[in-house]
C-alpha positions as CSV (number, residue, x, y, z in Angstrom):
1,M,60.1,0.2,20.7
2,S,57.0,1.4,22.3
3,K,55.9,2.4,18.3
4,N,56.4,-1.7,17.7
5,L,54.1,-2.5,21.1
6,K,51.9,-0.8,19.8
7,Y,51.9,-2.8,16.6
8,I,51.4,-5.9,18.1
9,S,48.9,-5.1,20.2
10,L,46.4,-4.1,17.0
11,I,47.5,-6.6,15.7
12,I,46.3,-8.7,18.8
13,I,43.1,-7.0,19.3
14,A,42.8,-7.7,15.6
15,V,43.2,-11.4,15.7
16,I,40.7,-11.6,18.7
17,A,38.1,-9.6,17.2
18,L,38.2,-11.5,13.9
19,N,37.7,-15.3,16.4
20,F,34.8,-13.2,18.1
21,I,33.0,-12.0,15.0
22,S,33.3,-15.5,13.5
23,S,32.3,-17.9,16.1
24,K,29.1,-15.5,15.6
25,L,28.7,-15.3,12.2
26,Y,29.0,-18.7,10.8
27,K,27.7,-19.8,6.9
28,R,28.5,-22.3,4.3
29,F,28.2,-22.2,0.9
30,D,27.3,-25.1,-1.3
31,L,29.3,-24.7,-5.0
32,T,27.3,-27.7,-6.3
33,T,25.3,-27.0,-9.9
34,D,22.7,-28.3,-8.5
35,K,22.5,-27.1,-4.6
36,R,23.0,-30.1,-3.6
37,Y,23.6,-29.6,-0.3
38,T,21.0,-26.5,-0.1
39,L,17.8,-27.5,1.8
40,S,14.8,-26.9,0.3
41,E,13.4,-24.4,2.4
42,S,10.3,-27.3,2.7
43,A,13.0,-29.1,4.9
44,I,14.1,-26.0,7.1
45,N,10.6,-25.6,8.0
46,I,10.5,-29.0,9.6
47,I,13.4,-29.1,11.7
48,K,14.4,-24.5,12.8
49,D,11.8,-25.1,15.7
50,I,12.8,-28.9,17.2
51,E,13.9,-28.1,20.8
52,S,15.1,-31.0,22.0
53,P,17.8,-33.1,20.7
54,V,17.3,-35.4,18.1
55,V,19.9,-37.8,17.8
56,I,19.7,-40.2,14.2
57,D,21.7,-43.5,14.2
58,I,23.1,-44.0,10.6
59,F,23.8,-48.4,10.2
60,L,25.5,-47.2,6.6
61,D,29.2,-47.6,7.8
62,G,31.9,-49.9,6.6
63,D,35.1,-50.2,4.3
64,D,34.1,-53.5,2.4
65,F,30.7,-52.3,0.6
66,P,31.2,-51.0,-2.8
67,S,32.4,-47.6,-3.7
68,E,29.4,-46.7,-5.4
69,F,27.5,-46.8,-1.2
70,R,30.9,-44.9,-0.3
71,R,29.4,-42.1,-2.1
72,L,25.4,-43.0,-0.9
73,Q,27.9,-42.5,3.1
74,N,29.2,-39.5,2.3
75,E,26.4,-38.0,0.3
76,T,24.1,-38.9,4.1
77,K,27.1,-37.4,6.6
78,Q,27.4,-33.9,4.0
79,L,23.3,-33.7,3.9
80,L,23.6,-34.8,7.6
81,E,25.9,-31.6,8.3
82,E,23.4,-29.3,6.4
83,F,20.6,-30.3,9.2
84,S,22.8,-29.7,12.1
85,A,24.1,-26.5,10.8
86,V,20.5,-25.5,11.1
87,N,19.8,-26.7,14.1
88,N,22.4,-27.9,16.4
89,Q,19.6,-30.0,18.2
90,I,20.2,-32.5,15.3
91,S,23.3,-35.1,15.7
92,F,24.2,-38.3,14.4
93,N,26.6,-41.2,14.8
94,F,27.9,-44.0,11.6
95,I,27.6,-47.7,12.8
96,N,29.0,-50.2,11.5
97,P,26.7,-53.4,12.7
98,L,28.9,-55.7,11.1
99,Q,32.3,-54.7,12.5
100,D,32.6,-57.1,15.6
101,E,32.7,-60.8,14.1
102,T,30.9,-61.7,17.8
103,T,28.0,-60.2,17.8
104,R,27.7,-59.3,13.9
105,D,24.8,-62.8,14.0
106,R,23.1,-61.2,16.8
107,N,23.1,-57.6,15.6
108,I,21.7,-58.9,11.8
109,Q,18.7,-60.2,14.0
110,Q,17.7,-57.5,15.7
111,L,18.0,-55.1,12.9
112,T,15.8,-57.6,10.5
113,Q,13.2,-58.3,13.6
114,R,12.7,-54.3,14.0
115,G,12.6,-54.4,10.1
116,L,16.0,-53.1,9.3
117,T,16.2,-56.0,6.4
118,P,20.4,-56.0,5.2
119,M,20.4,-55.8,1.6
120,Q,23.4,-58.0,-0.5
121,L,25.4,-56.2,-3.6
122,S,28.1,-57.2,-5.9
123,V,31.2,-55.6,-5.6
124,Q,33.5,-55.4,-8.3
125,E,37.0,-54.2,-7.6
126,N,40.1,-54.7,-9.5
127,G,38.2,-56.5,-11.4
128,K,37.5,-58.9,-9.7
129,S,33.5,-60.1,-8.2
130,S,32.3,-60.7,-4.4
131,Q,29.8,-60.0,-2.0
132,A,28.7,-58.2,0.9
133,I,26.8,-57.0,3.1
134,I,25.3,-53.7,4.3
135,F,22.6,-52.2,5.9
136,P,20.8,-48.6,4.5
137,W,19.2,-48.1,6.6
138,A,18.9,-44.8,9.5
139,L,17.2,-44.5,12.9
140,A,16.1,-41.5,14.0
141,S,14.5,-40.5,17.6
142,F,13.1,-37.9,19.4
143,N,11.4,-37.7,23.1
144,E,11.0,-41.4,23.5
145,K,10.0,-42.0,20.0
146,T,12.2,-43.9,17.0
147,V,10.9,-43.8,13.1
148,I,13.1,-45.6,10.3
149,I,14.6,-44.2,8.1
150,P,15.5,-45.9,4.5
151,L,18.8,-44.5,2.9
152,V,18.1,-46.6,-0.3
153,K,15.1,-46.2,-2.8
154,N,15.1,-49.2,-4.6
155,K,13.6,-49.2,-8.1
156,I,13.0,-52.1,-10.4
157,G,15.6,-53.0,-13.0
158,A,18.3,-50.4,-12.0
159,T,22.2,-51.2,-11.6
160,Q,23.8,-50.2,-8.7
161,Q,24.8,-47.0,-9.6
162,E,21.3,-46.3,-10.7
163,L,20.0,-47.7,-7.2
164,V,23.1,-45.3,-5.9
165,S,21.8,-42.1,-7.6
166,N,17.7,-42.5,-6.6
167,S,19.0,-42.8,-3.6
168,V,21.0,-39.4,-3.2
169,Q,18.3,-37.6,-5.0
170,H,15.8,-38.7,-2.4
171,L,17.4,-38.5,1.4
172,E,16.2,-35.3,1.5
173,Y,13.0,-36.3,1.2
174,A,14.1,-39.5,3.4
175,F,15.3,-37.3,6.3
176,A,12.9,-34.3,6.0
177,D,10.2,-36.9,6.3
178,G,11.0,-39.1,9.6
179,F,11.6,-35.4,11.2
180,S,8.2,-34.6,10.4
181,K,6.9,-37.6,11.4
182,L,9.1,-37.3,15.1
183,T,8.3,-33.6,15.3
184,K,5.0,-32.8,13.5
185,P,1.9,-33.2,15.2
186,K,-1.7,-34.9,13.5
187,N,-3.6,-32.4,12.3
188,K,-5.2,-33.6,9.3
189,K,-8.3,-35.9,9.3
190,I,-9.0,-38.4,6.5
191,A,-12.5,-40.5,6.3
192,I,-12.3,-44.0,5.2
193,L,-15.8,-44.2,3.4
194,K,-17.7,-47.5,4.0
195,G,-21.3,-48.8,2.4
196,N,-20.8,-49.3,-1.4
197,K,-18.6,-52.3,-0.5
198,Q,-15.9,-50.8,-0.5
199,L,-12.5,-53.0,-0.3
200,E,-12.5,-55.0,3.7
201,D,-10.2,-53.4,6.0
202,K,-7.8,-56.1,6.3
203,Y,-7.4,-55.8,2.3
204,I,-6.0,-52.2,2.7
205,A,-4.7,-52.6,5.8
206,N,-0.9,-52.1,5.4
207,F,-1.5,-49.2,3.5
208,L,-4.4,-47.4,6.5
209,K,-0.7,-49.4,9.0
210,K,1.1,-46.5,6.7
211,I,-0.8,-43.3,6.4
212,G,-1.6,-43.4,9.9
213,E,1.7,-42.6,10.8
214,Y,0.8,-38.8,9.8
215,Y,-2.9,-38.3,9.7
216,L,-5.9,-39.2,11.5
217,I,-7.8,-42.0,10.7
218,A,-11.5,-43.2,10.8
219,P,-13.6,-45.0,8.9
220,F,-17.4,-42.9,7.1
221,T,-20.2,-45.0,6.0
222,L,-22.1,-43.1,3.7
223,D,-25.9,-45.5,5.1
224,S,-27.0,-42.4,7.3
225,V,-27.5,-40.2,4.2
226,S,-31.0,-41.8,3.4
227,A,-32.5,-40.6,6.6
228,T,-29.8,-37.5,8.0
229,P,-28.6,-36.3,4.7
230,Q,-27.4,-32.8,6.2
231,K,-26.1,-34.5,9.4
232,T,-23.8,-36.5,6.9
233,L,-22.6,-33.7,4.9
234,K,-22.3,-31.6,8.0
235,D,-20.1,-35.0,9.7
236,L,-18.1,-35.5,6.5
237,E,-16.6,-32.4,6.3
238,K,-15.2,-32.3,9.0
239,F,-12.3,-34.3,7.3
240,D,-10.4,-32.9,5.2
241,L,-10.1,-36.3,2.6
242,I,-12.0,-39.0,1.7
243,I,-10.5,-42.0,0.2
244,S,-13.3,-44.8,-1.5
245,A,-11.4,-47.9,-2.0
246,K,-12.6,-50.1,-5.2
247,P,-16.7,-49.8,-4.0
248,T,-17.9,-52.2,-5.9
249,E,-21.7,-51.2,-5.5
250,A,-23.7,-48.3,-6.8
251,F,-23.8,-45.0,-5.2
252,T,-27.4,-42.9,-4.4
253,E,-28.1,-39.8,-5.9
254,E,-28.2,-38.9,-2.0
255,E,-24.8,-40.1,-1.2
256,K,-23.4,-38.4,-4.8
257,L,-24.9,-35.3,-3.6
258,V,-23.4,-35.2,-0.4
259,L,-19.9,-36.1,-1.6
260,D,-20.2,-33.3,-4.1
261,Q,-20.9,-30.7,-1.3
262,F,-17.6,-32.0,0.4
263,T,-16.0,-31.1,-3.2
264,I,-17.4,-28.0,-3.6
265,N,-16.6,-27.3,-0.4
266,G,-12.9,-27.6,-0.7
267,G,-12.5,-31.3,0.7
268,K,-9.9,-33.9,-1.4
269,S,-10.4,-37.6,-2.3
270,L,-9.3,-39.8,-3.8
271,W,-11.2,-42.4,-5.7
272,L,-10.0,-45.8,-6.9
273,I,-12.5,-47.2,-8.9
274,D,-12.6,-50.7,-11.2
275,A,-15.3,-49.7,-13.8
276,V,-14.8,-53.3,-15.0
277,A,-15.7,-56.8,-12.5
278,I,-13.2,-59.3,-12.9
279,E,-10.8,-60.6,-10.4
280,K,-7.7,-62.4,-10.9
281,D,-9.2,-64.9,-8.2
282,S,-12.4,-65.7,-10.7
283,L,-9.9,-67.2,-12.5
284,Y,-8.4,-70.2,-10.4
285,N,-11.2,-71.7,-11.4
286,D,-11.2,-75.9,-13.3
287,A,-11.8,-73.8,-16.8
288,G,-9.2,-71.2,-16.0
289,K,-11.2,-68.3,-17.1
290,N,-13.6,-66.1,-16.5
291,F,-15.9,-63.0,-17.8
292,A,-15.0,-59.5,-17.7
293,I,-18.1,-56.9,-17.2
294,A,-18.0,-53.6,-17.1
295,R,-19.7,-52.0,-13.0
296,E,-22.1,-49.7,-12.8
297,L,-21.5,-47.1,-10.1
298,N,-23.8,-44.8,-10.7
299,L,-20.8,-42.0,-11.0
300,T,-20.6,-41.3,-15.0
301,D,-21.8,-37.5,-14.9
302,F,-20.3,-37.7,-11.5
303,F,-16.7,-37.7,-12.6
304,F,-18.1,-36.5,-16.0
305,K,-18.9,-32.8,-14.6
306,Y,-15.3,-32.6,-13.1
307,G,-13.7,-33.5,-15.8
308,V,-12.8,-36.8,-16.4
309,R,-14.2,-40.5,-17.6
310,I,-13.6,-43.7,-16.5
311,N,-14.2,-46.1,-19.2
312,P,-15.3,-49.6,-18.9
313,V,-12.7,-51.2,-20.8
314,V,-9.6,-53.2,-19.8
315,T,-6.3,-52.0,-20.9
316,S,-3.7,-54.9,-21.9
317,T,0.1,-54.2,-22.4
318,L,3.0,-56.6,-23.3
319,Y,4.6,-54.5,-20.7
320,S,3.5,-55.8,-17.5
321,A,3.9,-57.8,-14.1
322,P,4.0,-61.6,-14.4
323,I,1.4,-64.0,-12.9
324,T,3.0,-67.5,-11.3
325,L,1.0,-70.8,-12.1
326,A,1.6,-74.3,-11.4
327,M,2.5,-75.6,-15.1
328,G,2.9,-79.2,-16.2
329,S,0.5,-82.3,-14.6
330,G,0.6,-84.4,-11.4
331,S,4.6,-84.5,-9.8
332,E,6.3,-82.8,-12.2
333,S,4.3,-79.8,-12.2
334,Q,6.3,-76.1,-11.5
335,F,5.4,-73.1,-10.5
336,Q,6.6,-70.8,-13.4
337,N,6.7,-66.6,-13.5
338,L,4.7,-65.9,-17.2
339,R,3.4,-62.1,-19.0
340,W,0.1,-61.8,-17.7
341,L,-1.2,-58.9,-19.9
342,Y,-3.2,-57.5,-17.7
343,S,-1.4,-56.2,-15.4
344,P,0.3,-53.0,-16.8
345,L,3.3,-51.5,-15.2
346,A,2.6,-48.0,-14.9
347,I,5.3,-45.5,-14.8
348,S,5.6,-41.7,-15.6
349,N,8.0,-39.9,-17.5
350,N,6.6,-35.8,-16.0
351,K,8.4,-34.4,-13.3
352,H,5.3,-33.9,-10.9
353,P,6.1,-34.7,-6.9
354,I,3.3,-37.1,-6.6
355,V,5.7,-39.4,-9.4
356,N,9.3,-38.4,-9.9
357,N,12.2,-40.8,-9.2
358,L,9.1,-43.2,-8.4
359,N,9.6,-46.8,-9.1
360,L,6.7,-48.7,-11.4
361,V,3.7,-49.5,-10.2
362,K,1.5,-52.3,-10.6
363,F,-2.4,-52.3,-11.5
364,D,-4.8,-54.9,-11.9
365,F,-7.4,-55.4,-14.9
366,A,-7.2,-51.7,-14.9
367,N,-9.7,-49.4,-17.2
368,Q,-9.1,-46.1,-19.1
369,I,-9.4,-42.9,-18.4
370,D,-10.2,-40.3,-20.5
371,T,-9.5,-36.6,-20.1
372,L,-12.3,-34.2,-21.0
373,K,-12.0,-30.3,-21.9
374,N,-13.1,-27.9,-19.0
375,S,-11.6,-24.9,-16.6
376,I,-9.7,-27.7,-14.1
377,K,-6.2,-28.7,-14.4
378,K,-5.5,-32.2,-15.2
379,T,-2.3,-33.8,-15.3
380,I,-1.8,-37.6,-15.8
381,L,0.4,-39.0,-13.3
382,L,0.7,-42.6,-14.7
383,E,-0.1,-44.8,-17.9
384,T,0.8,-47.2,-19.6
385,A,3.3,-48.3,-21.9
386,E,3.4,-47.1,-25.2
387,L,2.4,-51.1,-26.7
388,T,-0.8,-51.2,-25.2
389,K,-4.5,-52.0,-26.7
390,L,-8.0,-51.6,-24.7
391,E,-10.6,-54.8,-24.8
392,G,-14.1,-54.1,-24.6
393,T,-16.7,-55.4,-22.4
394,P,-18.3,-58.0,-21.4
395,R,-15.4,-60.5,-22.6
396,E,-13.6,-63.5,-21.7
397,I,-10.6,-63.7,-20.0
398,S,-8.2,-67.0,-19.5
399,L,-5.3,-67.9,-18.0
400,N,-4.5,-69.7,-21.4
401,L,-3.4,-66.3,-22.4
402,V,0.5,-67.1,-20.7
403,T,0.8,-69.6,-23.3
404,Q,0.1,-67.8,-26.6
405,E,2.4,-65.5,-28.7
406,Q,1.2,-62.2,-28.7
407,N,1.6,-59.8,-31.7
408,P,3.1,-56.4,-30.8
409,V,1.1,-55.2,-34.2
410,S,-2.2,-55.4,-32.4
411,F,-0.7,-53.2,-29.5
412,N,-1.0,-50.4,-31.3
413,K,-3.3,-47.5,-28.9
414,G,-0.5,-46.2,-27.6
415,K,-0.1,-44.7,-24.0
416,Q,-3.6,-45.3,-22.2
417,A,-4.3,-42.9,-18.8
418,L,-4.5,-45.0,-15.7
419,A,-4.8,-42.3,-13.2
420,V,-5.4,-38.5,-13.5
421,L,-4.6,-35.9,-10.8
422,L,-7.4,-33.0,-10.8
423,E,-6.7,-29.2,-9.5
424,G,-8.7,-26.0,-9.4
425,E,-12.4,-24.7,-8.7
426,F,-14.4,-27.3,-9.2
427,N,-18.6,-26.9,-10.2
428,S,-21.1,-28.7,-8.6
429,V,-22.3,-32.2,-10.4
430,Y,-25.8,-30.9,-9.3
431,T,-25.6,-27.6,-10.8
432,N,-29.5,-26.9,-13.0
433,R,-30.4,-30.4,-11.6
434,I,-33.2,-31.3,-9.3
435,K,-31.6,-32.3,-6.0
436,P,-32.4,-35.3,-4.3
437,F,-32.1,-33.6,-0.5
438,K,-32.3,-29.8,0.1
439,L,-28.9,-28.6,1.3
440,S,-29.1,-25.5,4.1
441,N,-25.5,-23.8,2.4
442,E,-26.0,-24.8,-1.1
443,K,-23.4,-24.4,-3.4
444,N,-22.7,-24.6,-7.2
445,K,-18.6,-24.0,-7.6
446,S,-15.7,-24.7,-5.1
447,V,-12.6,-22.7,-3.8
448,S,-9.6,-24.5,-4.8
449,T,-9.0,-28.2,-4.2
450,K,-7.8,-31.6,-5.5
451,M,-8.9,-34.7,-6.5
452,V,-7.3,-37.9,-7.9
453,V,-8.7,-40.6,-9.9
454,I,-7.1,-44.3,-10.4
455,A,-8.9,-46.4,-13.2
456,D,-8.5,-49.8,-10.9
457,G,-9.0,-50.8,-7.6
458,D,-6.9,-53.1,-6.7
459,I,-3.7,-51.1,-6.9
460,I,-4.0,-50.4,-2.9
461,K,-5.3,-53.9,-2.2
462,N,-2.4,-55.8,0.3
463,E,-2.1,-59.7,-0.1
464,V,-3.5,-61.3,3.0
465,G,-1.1,-64.2,4.3
466,R,-1.1,-66.6,7.3
467,N,0.5,-64.2,9.6
468,G,-2.5,-61.2,8.5
469,P,-1.8,-58.3,5.8
470,E,1.7,-57.8,3.6
471,E,3.0,-55.6,2.4
472,L,2.1,-53.3,-0.6
473,G,3.3,-53.8,-3.7
474,F,5.2,-56.8,-2.4
475,D,4.8,-60.2,-4.7
476,R,5.9,-63.2,-2.6
477,W,6.2,-65.8,-6.1
478,T,8.9,-63.2,-7.5
479,G,10.5,-61.2,-4.6
480,Q,10.0,-57.7,-6.7
481,T,8.1,-54.9,-5.0
482,Y,6.6,-52.5,-6.8
483,G,5.5,-48.6,-6.4
484,N,2.1,-49.2,-5.4
485,K,2.2,-47.3,-1.5
486,E,5.1,-44.9,-2.6
487,F,2.7,-43.6,-5.1
488,L,-0.4,-43.3,-3.4
489,L,1.6,-42.0,0.1
490,N,2.6,-39.6,-2.1
491,T,-0.3,-38.9,-4.0
492,V,-2.3,-38.4,0.0
493,N,0.8,-36.3,0.9
494,Y,0.1,-34.3,-2.2
495,L,-3.4,-33.9,-1.1
496,L,-3.4,-32.9,2.3
497,D,0.5,-31.3,2.2
498,D,0.7,-28.1,4.7
499,N,4.4,-27.8,5.0
500,G,5.7,-28.8,1.4
501,L,7.3,-31.5,2.2
502,I,6.1,-33.4,-1.1
503,N,7.7,-30.5,-3.2
504,I,11.5,-31.8,-1.7
505,R,10.7,-34.6,-3.8
506,S,11.3,-32.5,-7.1
507,K,15.1,-31.6,-6.5
508,E,17.3,-33.2,-8.9
509,I,20.4,-34.2,-8.1
510,A,23.3,-35.5,-10.7
511,V,25.5,-38.1,-9.5
512,T,28.5,-39.2,-11.6
513,F,30.4,-42.4,-10.4
514,L,34.0,-43.4,-11.9
515,N,33.9,-46.5,-14.9
516,Q,35.1,-49.4,-12.8
517,Q,35.6,-51.6,-15.8
518,K,37.6,-48.8,-16.6
519,I,39.7,-48.6,-14.0
520,A,40.7,-52.4,-13.9
521,A,41.7,-52.3,-17.3
522,E,44.4,-49.2,-16.9
523,K,45.1,-49.4,-13.3
524,T,48.5,-49.9,-13.9
525,K,49.0,-47.1,-16.6
526,W,47.8,-44.3,-14.1
527,K,50.3,-46.2,-11.3
528,L,52.7,-45.0,-13.3
529,I,51.3,-41.9,-14.1
530,N,51.0,-41.1,-10.7
531,I,54.0,-42.4,-9.1
532,T,56.1,-41.5,-12.3
533,L,54.6,-37.7,-12.9
534,P,55.5,-36.2,-9.9
535,L,58.8,-37.6,-9.2
536,V,59.9,-36.4,-13.6
537,L,58.2,-32.6,-12.9
538,L,60.6,-32.3,-9.7
539,G,63.5,-33.7,-11.7
540,V,62.5,-30.7,-14.3
541,F,61.9,-27.8,-11.9
542,G,65.9,-28.9,-9.4
543,I,67.4,-29.1,-13.3
544,V,65.8,-25.8,-13.8
545,F,66.3,-24.1,-10.1
546,N,70.0,-24.9,-10.5
547,Y,70.5,-23.9,-14.0
548,F,69.4,-20.6,-13.0
549,R,70.7,-20.6,-9.9
550,K,74.0,-21.2,-11.7
551,K,73.7,-18.6,-14.2
552,K,73.1,-15.8,-11.6
553,Y,75.8,-16.6,-9.6
554,A,78.4,-17.6,-12.2
555,S,78.8,-13.9,-12.8
C-alpha cells in the first residue's frame, strides 16, 4: 500500500512540475513553408519594448462576406496572435459594425467620416452571385493616440482572390507600420527644397501630410547660398533627407555645390525632375495643343557624375492611363475616358522592398533615364511597358492624338527606366574643378549613402479640388487610385529607414484558394462522398471486426 502511495505521490509531483515548467516556457511552431506566421526581426524590434497597452479593433468581421475575405480575417487573427505572443501588451478585438440593423447606417456613416471607407464585394456561393459590404480596416490605440491600419492592399485589375493574396502578404507590414507610428518618436528630418520654383505646397500637401506621420518636415530655401554659402550648407546638413519636387528654375553652381556636399557628407536625396517643359493643363485651350521643349536645370553634369542621365525626351506608351475629355458638340457632348499615350503606367518586376507588391504608378510626360557605368550600385525601380517609344523635343503635343489609331510597330524602344535608386560611395561633382566658393571642410568622396532620381515631377503632384488637396494618385474621373503615394512613401522609408520596417515588404506569402466554380459544379458529388464514404468504411470495419471475432471464439 505504501509503495503504491509513493508512486502516486511521484506522479502528482511530476504533473505539478510539468505544469509549472510549461507555464514558464512558451513556444509557438510555424510549420508553414513560407513562414508566414514567423514575425520578421524588424517587426519584433518595433513591438518588443512597448510597455503600455496597445488595443486593436478590427472591423473585418461577419458571416456573409466572401470566403476569400474570411481567409483574410483568419490570417489577420493569426498574425495578431503572433504579435501578442511577443508582447502581451498587444490585444485585439474583432467587431462587426453591420451586425445590428438598428445601428448599421449610423456605424457606416461614423466609420466613413473617420476615413474607414466601406468596400463592396461580389459573393459567389453555390453558383449564385450577390453583394456584400465589408470594412477592411483596423484601429490601433496607444496612450490616447490612434492610427488607422488598412487590411486590404488594392491593386488595379486584380480579382478578389488576387486582392486577398496581396493583402495577406502586406499584413505584417501594415501592422508593424501602425505600431511604429504609434510608439516610435519622430527623429529623422526632411528638407523640402524651395527657391527653384518647385511645386507649390498645395500640390504636394497630401504626400507631405503622409510622411509627416513618420518624420519631421520643414521647407528649406537655397536662396541664401549666394550670400552665405557655408552657413547654408551647415544648416542643410542638419537634415537627413532632401526632396526636390519638380524644380523649374535652373540651379546655380553655388547651389549645386551645397547639394553635392550634402550628399558627400552622407545626406540622402529624392529628386523628381522634369527635363521637358509641358503640362497637361496647357493643352486645354482652343487649339487643344502645345509645344514640349527641353527644360534646362543645369543639373546634367550633377547627375552624370553620380551615374545617371535624364534625357530631354518624352516617353509614350500603349500601356498608359486614360485622359478624360468632353467628346461631341453642344448639349450632346459627353465625357469619355480615352487612352493617353503620355501618361505611362509603370511597375517593376524586381522584388526590391520599395516596389515589391506595388500598385501601378502613374506618370505624366515622363522622361527617360540612362544609367552610366561607375562604382555606384543602380537599381531600376520603375520602367515603362515594352511597347514604348521616345519622342524628342521640341515637339507639338495635341489632344487629337486620342482619336488617332496607333501602330504598335512604332512603339519599339522597349522598356525605359523612369525611376532609379543609387547606392554607394559617391564622388563629388566638383572633384578637380574650380569651386564657386571656398569650403571649410572639403570632401571629394562620400560615406555610403543613397539617392533616388525620378524622371517626372508630376508623380508627386496631387489634384486640388473645391475642398482642398485630394488624395495623391486618385483619379476622380475614373475612380482609380494609383500607387504613387505608396511608391514615394516606400522610397522615403527606404532612404531613411533605421528600423528595417521597409524590409518587411519583401516577405513572400503564397495563398491558395478553392475553385468556387468547381465547388458549385461538383457540390452534389462531394456531399455524397462525405456522407456515404464514412458509412461505407464503418460498415466494412463492422463486417471485418465481426468476422475475426467469430473466428476467434468459434473454436
